[in-house]
N, C-alpha and C positions, 0 to 999 in steps of 0.2 A: 177165171173161174174162182168161185168162192166155195168154202166148206161151211155149211151151216149145221152145227151140232145141236141136236134137240134132245130133251129129256123131260119127263114129268116131274123130276126132282130139282131141276135148276132151269134158269132162263136160257134162252138160245145163246149160243156162242158162235160168232162168225170169224173165220180166219181166211186170209188170202191163200190162194192155192199153194204156193211154195211152202208156206209155214204149216198149213194143215197137212200137206203131204209129208213133210218132215216129221211132224208129231206122230202121224199114223205109222210111218215106217219105223220109228223108234219103238213104238209099242207092239210092233209085229202085225199090224193090220194092213190089208190091201188098201192102198189109197185111191180106190176106185170112186166112181161117182155116187155109189150107194154103199152103205155098210152099217154095221151094228157092233157095239161093244156090250157084251152081256155082263150082268153084275158079278158073276164069278171070275171074269177076266180083269176086273178093275184093279184088285190089289197088285197083280203082276204089272199092269200098265203103269201104275203110279211108281212102282219100284224102278222100272226101266227108264221112265222119264227122269226121275231123280238121279239115277246113275249117269245118264247122258249129260245132264246139267253139270254134275260134279266133274265128269271127265272133260267136258269142254272148258270149264273154268280152270282145271288143273293144267290142261294143255296151254291155255292162253297165258297163265302165270309162268309156266316153264319157259315159254317163248320170250316173255318179257325179261325174265331173269337172265336168260342166255344172251339176249341182245345187250343188256346192261353189262354183263360180264365181259363182253367183247368190245365195250365202249361204243356201241351203236345206239341209234335212236330206236326205242322199242316200237314195234309195229302197232298200227291202230286196227282194231277189230270192228265188226259190225256195230253200229250205234245201238242196236237193240239185240240183246243176247237171247240165247235159247231160254234162259231162266225167265226173262220178261215175257217171252211169247208163250211159254208153257204153263206159267203159274195159273192163269185163268182156267186152262184146261184141267190142270191137276185139281183145282178147287171144284170144278164140275164133276170130275171123277169121284172125288171124296163125298160130295153130296149124294151122288147117285149110289155109291156103295152103301152109305148109311141108310138110304131108303130102299135099297135093292131094286133100283130101276135101271133100265138099259139106256144107252146113248145111241142115237141113230143119226145118220146124215144122208142127204140126197133123197129123202122120201117126203 
């Protein structure tokens, strides 16, 4: 399944199901087949995504430092981070916030 996010303020954004689901869960939306993000919900959504990105990066850095301190080989993480997956969505959110337009998917 794909998530196709649409808005009158930005081009369509397509995400694979696991990535779209994760982003929607982070911002507190039901990752169902249809949904909407209202303009008044956008600032909180951006904040939640930025916090999740910062948390993931801090956890990964701590894991790397811990492994190095123990003389172990640091683990490898997903090739594509949450930051890389979420930046296009955050850009879409900011454009929609600026123009006070909603984002919908599944319609």
